[in-house]
C-alpha positions as CSV (number, residue, x, y, z in Angstrom):
1,X,-75.4,-79.2,89.0
2,X,-77.6,-77.1,86.9
3,X,-76.3,-76.7,83.4
4,X,-77.6,-74.7,80.3
5,X,-76.6,-73.9,76.8
6,X,-75.6,-70.3,75.9
7,X,-74.3,-68.7,72.6
8,X,-70.8,-67.4,73.4
9,X,-69.1,-64.2,71.9
10,X,-65.3,-64.8,72.2
11,X,-63.1,-61.6,72.0
12,X,-59.5,-60.9,72.5
13,X,-59.8,-58.0,74.9
14,X,-63.1,-57.9,76.5
15,X,-64.1,-59.4,79.8
16,X,-67.6,-58.8,81.3
17,X,-68.4,-58.8,85.1
18,X,-71.8,-59.2,86.8
19,X,-74.0,-56.1,87.1
20,X,-71.6,-54.2,84.8
21,X,-72.7,-52.6,81.4
22,X,-70.7,-53.1,78.3
23,X,-71.2,-51.5,74.9
24,X,-70.6,-53.6,71.8
25,X,-70.5,-53.0,68.2
26,X,-71.5,-56.1,66.1
27,X,-70.4,-56.5,62.6
28,X,-69.3,-60.0,61.8
29,X,-71.8,-62.1,60.1
30,X,-71.7,-64.9,62.7
31,X,-72.2,-62.4,65.6
32,X,-75.1,-60.7,63.7
33,X,-76.8,-63.9,63.5
34,X,-76.0,-64.7,67.2
35,X,-77.6,-61.3,68.2
36,X,-80.5,-61.7,65.9
37,X,-81.2,-65.1,67.5
38,X,-80.7,-63.9,71.0
39,X,-83.3,-61.1,70.4
40,X,-85.7,-63.4,69.4
41,X,-85.3,-65.5,72.6
42,X,-84.0,-64.6,76.1
43,X,-81.6,-61.8,74.9
44,X,-78.8,-63.6,76.7
45,X,-75.2,-64.1,75.3
46,X,-72.0,-65.3,77.0
47,X,-68.9,-63.2,76.8
48,X,-65.6,-65.2,76.9
49,X,-61.9,-64.1,76.5
50,X,-59.9,-65.7,73.7
51,X,-56.6,-67.3,74.8
52,X,-53.2,-66.3,73.3
53,X,-52.7,-67.6,69.8
54,X,-56.3,-67.4,68.8
55,X,-55.6,-65.9,65.4
56,X,-53.8,-69.1,64.4
57,X,-56.2,-71.6,65.9
58,X,-58.7,-72.1,63.2
59,X,-62.6,-71.9,63.5
60,X,-62.7,-72.6,67.1
61,X,-60.0,-70.8,68.8
62,X,-59.6,-71.7,72.6
63,X,-61.2,-69.6,75.2
64,X,-61.0,-69.3,78.9
65,X,-63.4,-71.5,80.8
66,X,-64.8,-68.8,83.0
67,X,-67.0,-66.2,81.3
68,X,-70.1,-64.1,82.2
69,X,-73.5,-64.1,80.6
70,X,-75.1,-60.7,79.7
71,X,-78.5,-59.6,78.8
72,X,-79.1,-57.3,75.9
73,X,-80.5,-54.1,77.5
74,X,-80.3,-51.8,74.6
75,X,-80.0,-52.5,70.8
76,X,-79.7,-50.2,67.7
77,X,-80.2,-52.3,64.5
78,X,-78.2,-50.5,61.7
79,X,-79.4,-50.4,58.0
80,X,-76.6,-52.6,56.8
81,X,-77.3,-55.3,59.4
82,X,-74.8,-54.3,62.0
83,X,-75.8,-53.7,65.6
84,X,-75.0,-51.5,68.5
85,X,-75.6,-53.1,71.9
86,X,-75.4,-52.6,75.5
87,X,-75.1,-55.7,77.7
88,X,-75.5,-55.9,81.4
89,X,-73.5,-58.6,83.0
90,X,-75.9,-61.3,84.7
91,X,-73.9,-64.3,86.0
92,X,-70.4,-65.9,86.0
93,X,-70.3,-69.3,84.5
94,X,-67.8,-72.1,83.8
95,X,-67.9,-73.7,80.3
96,X,-68.2,-77.5,80.5
97,X,-68.1,-78.1,76.8
98,X,-69.5,-77.1,73.4
99,X,-72.4,-78.1,71.4
100,X,-72.1,-78.9,67.6
101,X,-73.6,-76.0,65.8
102,X,-77.1,-76.5,64.2
103,X,-77.3,-76.5,60.4
104,X,-76.7,-73.0,59.2
105,X,-75.6,-71.7,62.6
106,X,-72.3,-69.7,62.3
107,X,-71.7,-68.9,66.0
108,X,-70.6,-71.3,68.9
109,X,-72.7,-72.4,71.8
110,X,-71.3,-73.7,75.1
111,X,-72.8,-75.9,77.9
112,X,-72.3,-73.9,81.1
113,X,-72.7,-74.3,84.8
114,X,-73.3,-71.0,86.9
115,X,-70.8,-69.9,89.4
116,X,-72.2,-68.5,92.5
117,X,-70.9,-65.0,93.7
118,X,-73.5,-64.4,96.5
119,X,-72.0,-62.6,99.6
120,X,-72.9,-63.8,103.2
121,X,-73.1,-61.6,106.1
122,X,-69.5,-62.3,107.3
123,X,-68.2,-61.7,103.7
124,X,-70.2,-58.4,103.4
125,X,-68.6,-57.0,106.4
126,X,-65.1,-57.9,105.0
127,X,-66.0,-56.4,101.7
128,X,-67.1,-53.1,103.0
129,X,-63.5,-52.9,104.6
130,X,-61.7,-54.0,101.4
131,X,-63.8,-51.3,99.5
132,X,-62.6,-48.5,101.8
133,X,-59.0,-49.8,101.3
134,X,-59.7,-49.7,97.5
135,X,-61.1,-46.3,97.6
136,X,-58.0,-45.0,99.6
137,X,-55.5,-46.8,97.1
138,X,-57.4,-45.0,94.1
139,X,-57.5,-41.6,95.8
140,X,-54.0,-40.4,94.6
141,X,-55.1,-41.2,91.1
142,X,-57.7,-38.5,91.2
143,X,-55.6,-36.0,93.0
144,X,-53.1,-36.3,90.2
145,X,-55.8,-35.8,87.7
146,X,-57.3,-32.9,89.7
147,X,-60.6,-34.6,89.5
148,X,-63.2,-35.5,92.0
149,X,-63.6,-39.2,92.7
150,X,-66.0,-40.8,90.3
151,X,-66.7,-43.6,92.8
152,X,-70.3,-43.5,93.5
153,X,-70.9,-43.9,97.3
154,X,-74.4,-45.3,96.9
155,X,-73.3,-48.2,94.5
156,X,-73.3,-51.6,96.5
157,X,-69.9,-52.8,97.4
158,X,-69.8,-55.9,95.0
159,X,-71.0,-54.0,92.0
160,X,-68.3,-51.2,92.5
161,X,-65.6,-53.8,92.7
162,X,-66.9,-55.5,89.6
163,X,-67.2,-52.1,87.8
164,X,-63.6,-51.0,88.7
165,X,-62.4,-54.5,87.6
166,X,-63.8,-54.0,84.3
167,X,-63.1,-50.2,83.7
168,X,-59.7,-49.6,85.2
169,X,-56.7,-50.1,83.0
170,X,-55.9,-53.6,83.4
171,X,-54.6,-56.0,80.6
172,X,-57.4,-58.5,79.3
173,X,-55.6,-61.5,81.1
174,X,-55.4,-59.5,84.4
175,X,-59.2,-58.7,84.1
176,X,-59.8,-62.4,83.4
177,X,-57.9,-63.4,86.6
178,X,-60.0,-60.9,88.5
179,X,-63.2,-62.5,87.0
180,X,-62.0,-66.0,88.0
181,X,-61.5,-64.9,91.8
182,X,-64.0,-66.7,94.0
183,X,-66.2,-63.9,94.6
184,X,-66.2,-60.1,95.2
185,X,-64.1,-60.2,98.4
186,X,-61.2,-62.0,96.8
187,X,-61.7,-60.0,93.7
188,X,-61.2,-56.7,95.6
189,X,-58.2,-58.0,97.3
190,X,-56.7,-59.2,94.2
191,X,-57.2,-55.9,92.5
192,X,-55.6,-54.1,95.5
193,X,-52.6,-56.3,95.1
194,X,-52.5,-55.7,91.2
195,X,-52.7,-52.0,91.8
196,X,-49.7,-52.1,94.3
197,X,-47.6,-54.0,91.8
198,X,-48.4,-51.6,89.0
199,X,-47.6,-48.6,91.2
200,X,-44.3,-50.2,92.2
201,X,-43.3,-50.8,88.5
202,X,-44.5,-47.1,87.8
203,X,-42.3,-45.8,90.7
204,X,-39.3,-48.0,89.6
205,X,-39.6,-47.0,85.9
206,X,-39.5,-43.3,86.8
207,X,-36.7,-43.5,89.3
208,X,-33.5,-41.9,88.0
209,X,-30.7,-44.1,87.1
210,X,-28.4,-44.7,90.1
211,X,-31.1,-43.8,92.6
212,X,-31.0,-46.1,95.6
213,X,-34.4,-46.7,97.5
């Protein structure tokens, strides 16, 4: 099992998916140092989601074990030392442990193992069908907004599923659950189920008191 070490950027609300772009504003001293070190090396950092209770957990609050590495594709270094970045998701990984920081190092580094999300021919056919189901499920949202579908037809199926998982209005833990699905086909199916549950909750909440369905 191949392993590597990566700086990790734990956040309470952000989940990154492969081949999806994520803008970030970096202002804390430890993450300014992390970005500066990444820019002098391979430009890779690992995005991880903080677990509940992180604000009371000390210097190393617990994170979910599955995250996604990202490469810095664009950077703006501000005069006061802050950064504006754009990350592109590269590869899903599992955290196996953490390294002790080097002297003077403020940020955390983790030992990770990559998680394969390649799609074989059989899965590719299934994913194409699941994409059509997903597009049909989202169509009413565009109709209510009186907007044309923003879903790019030329985008590869797996990339579209990942982009929707990141950009649709899901809670961070829901996004994390989608990230942890074993590949794009399972992720698409889980997203469809999640959208159905949300639609059911919305219909129930909007029903008049005493209405029987």
